[in-house]
Each structure stands twice: as C-alpha cells, then as structure tokens.
N, C-alpha and C positions, 0 to 999 in steps of 0.2 A: 504493500500500500504506501509507504514511505517512498520506496525507490522509484515507484511507478510515477510519483508525483514529480521527484527531483528529475528524472529522465525526460518528463515532459517539459519542465521548466528550462531545462537548459537546451532543449530544441527550439523553443520559443525565445529565448535571448539570441541564439545563434543565427535563426532565420529572421528575425525582426531587425538585426543588426545590418542587415543587407543593407537598409536604408542609412545612409550615411550621417544622417541626422539623429539617429537613434539614441546615442549618449547625450545629445542636447535637448531633446524633448520628451523622451519616454522616462517616467518614474521607475519602469521596470529595469531600466539599465543599472540601477545601483540597488533598489529595492529587493531584488533579486536575492541579494545577500540576506536579508532579514527572513525571506520566505525560507531559504536553505538553512540558516541557522535554527530557525522554530522547527523545520521539519527533522532535523538532526538531534534537536535537544528533545523532542517528542520520542524518537527512536532510543536515545539512551535512556530516557525516564522509564519507559515502559519495559524495557529489558531489565529495569533494577526494581520492577514494581511500583514505581511511582507515577500515580495515576492523576491525580487533582492538577497538578502543574502543566500535564500534558494538555488536558483540558483547557486550561487558562491560556497556554500558549496557542493553542488551535483556534480559540476564540479571537485573539488577536490576528492571526493569519487571516481569518474569514473577515475581519472589520476592514484589515490591510487591502485585501481583494475587492471589496466593495467600494472604496475610496478611490483605489488605483482605476478601476473600470470608469467610475463615475468621472474624475477629472482627465483622464485621457479622452474619454468621448466628449466632455465639454469644449475641449480646445487640444487635437491631439498636437498640433504643430506649435503650440505656446511653447518657448523656453522653459526649462524646469524651473528656474530662479522666480520667474513669473507665474508659475503655477503655484508655488509655495506661497507667495504673496496673495494672489487671485483666491485661492480655495484656503485660505488660512484659517478661517471659522469652520469649514467642514472638517479639515483635517483633524482640529483640535476637538472636535465634537465627538462623543461617543454614541451620537444617534446616527442609525442607519437607514432612516427613511430616505436619504437621497438615492438608495438605491432602486426606488420608484421609478425614478427620473431616466434609468439606464434603458437604452434600447437594446431589447434581446432580440437581434434579426435573426437568431439560429433557433429561437423557439417560438412554437405557435402562441398566439395570444393568449389562451386559456393556460397553455403549459406555463407561460411565463408568470402568471398570476399563482399559478399553484407553486411555481418554484420561490416566489417571494414570500408566499405564506409559509413554505419549508423552510426558509432561510430565517424568518422572524422567529420561528420555533426552536430552531437550532440556537440562535444567537441567544434568546433567552434562557435554554436549557444551561448552555455553557456559560452564561454570565453569573448562574447561581454560585459558581465556583470563584468568580473573581474577587467578590467582596465577602464578608462573613455575613452569612445568611442562617436563619433557621434550619433551611433545606440543607445547606452544607454542613451545619453541626450535626443534624441527624444522621446524614449519609455517613460522617465518619462515627458517630456512635453505634450506628447499627454493625460498620463494619468491625470495630473494635469488640462490640458484643459477641459477635462470630468468630473472633479470634482470627480475623482476617486483617492482619497488622501488614505493614511495609515489608514486601518481599514473600507474604503468604496470601496474595490474593487466589481468589478462585477461578475456575474456568468460565463460571458466569460473570466474574466481574471484567474478565477479558472479553468476552464476546460482547458485554455491554458497552464496553469501552472503544471497541473496533467498531460497533454499530454506528456509534457517535462520530467518531473520528471519519470514517470513510464518505460519510454523509456531509460533513463540513468541508474534507477536503474536495470531494466532488463539486460542491457548491461554490468553492473558491476557483476551482478549475473554470468552472461555467463563467464566472465573473472575469477573470484574467483572459479567457478567451474573446471576451466582448472588447477587451482593450488593445488587443493586438491585431494587426492588419489581417485581412480575410485570407490573404495567400498562406500565411503562416498556418491557420486552422486546417486549410485544406491540405498543406503539405504534410502535415503530421497524421492526419487521419488516413490520408488517401496515397500509397505507395504506387510505383508503377505499376504493380501487379492488380491493384484495385482491391486486394484482400481485406477483410475485416481486422482492424490493428489488434494485435495480441497485446492487451492493456488492461491492467487492473480496473480502471475507470469506466471501461464498457459496461460495467455491471450497474452504473448509475443511468436511470431513465433520461435524465437531462443531458448526460453527455451522450447518450446513443442517439438522443434527438438532434444534437449537433452533429453528429456523423452522418445522420439520415438526410441532411440537407445537402451532401455531396454525391448523392445516389446519381446526380446528373452526369457525373464526370466520365470521360469515355473509357477509362480504364476499368469500370464497374458495369459496363453494358453488357458484356458478354456473362457475367456472373452475378448479377444483380440479384435475382430471385435468391440464390444462395445466401449472398451477403444478407439481406433482410431476414432471412429466416435465422442465420447464426446471431444476429444482433438482437433479435426478438428474444432468442433464447439466452441470452449473456445478462439481460437485465435482471437484477435482484434486489435492487432499492432505489 
C-alpha cells in the first residue's frame, strides 16, 4: 500500500517535470518530500505497532492533497511564491471545504459528490486522533483493557487501520491526480500494451473510475472488454 503510493508519486514528479516550469509553479515539486516523509513515517510506525501517530500523519497527507489540488487548479501557472501569498488563508486553515470547489474531471458528477462525502467522513474519523477527544481516550482505554499495548496489536487492529489508511491514501491520489497535467494521468494508467495497471490502488472505486476515462485510448481498443472486466473485479473499497 505504501510503496504503491510512493511509486505513483515518483512517476508523477518525473512526468510532470517534463514541463520546464514545474519547479517554478507546481507545489508538488517540493511538497513531494512531505508526502514521502509521511508515507515512510507511517510505514515505520505500523511496523513497530504504533497506530495513532500513523493516523495523524495520514490526516495531514489528506489535507495537504486537498490544498495542493485546490491551489494548482485555481492558478496552475502562478509562481510558487505568489501562490503562498495568495492562498495564505486557505493554507493555514484546517477547514477542508475548499475541496468542494475542485473540478473532478475524471469523476462523474454523482461520483464526485459521493467522493467528497467519503472524504469528509475520513477526515472526521482521522481528526479524532489529532486532538485529545473523548473518542481518542476511549479508544486507548479499550485497547489497554484488552491488553493490546504497544507492539501487541491484534489482527483486527491491523485490519481496521489498513482499511482506514487505504481509503485515505486513495483519496489523496484522486486529489493529486487532479493537480497534475492530464498526460501524466494517462501515462501512468495506460502503458503501450493497454493492459490494466498492476497497482494496489486499482482496488479503489474512485481510482478505477479515473482509469476508466482512459478506455478511449488506442492501446486498449483490442482488449477493452477484458480490461473493463478485470477493473470491475479489482474494486474492493
């Protein structure tokens, strides 16, 4: 799950950087390091049985992805320094309602609405672990009561964490996909053979929908029916 995100991110950076102005006008040109640090930090935490910091870090990644897509869509070519000044209030605010102004060109209208509702729930659920709340205290008390201390997490704990993080990361990928040029999305999803991408996030119905918008490509014409069938079978969340 983590390495699938990192591989995609590295591709996006290299492919978007074909634009000679990438380092002058795209926030991803340096914020990719925040994303990579977050993902690697989560990987280390989970391996050591540390869950709540992994959720907090993932909430940051989701917020970052939303703001990245919002700002890049508002004015893609604006120099980075101007972006930081112009969108100062948006960047400082923890409010994610600006996501409603993002144009989701790869999602159908109803799907985009469902996506935003899902993101709102994910953000709310993960926010319970950012500040001290009754829910976060109850969560820790229940785990201690069942002797699930640091390093002694249960299979259920891991599954619950995985289910939450994979949805958050898929949402981040959807947002970031809407911040980069269309050719980047096409280059990632469709290779010269047109086959379905062997990628963890094809399990996401929203990522799968992004992929479906590329079915028009010549590379897929001869194998389209199989690709569509395989894609539908992949969707798990």
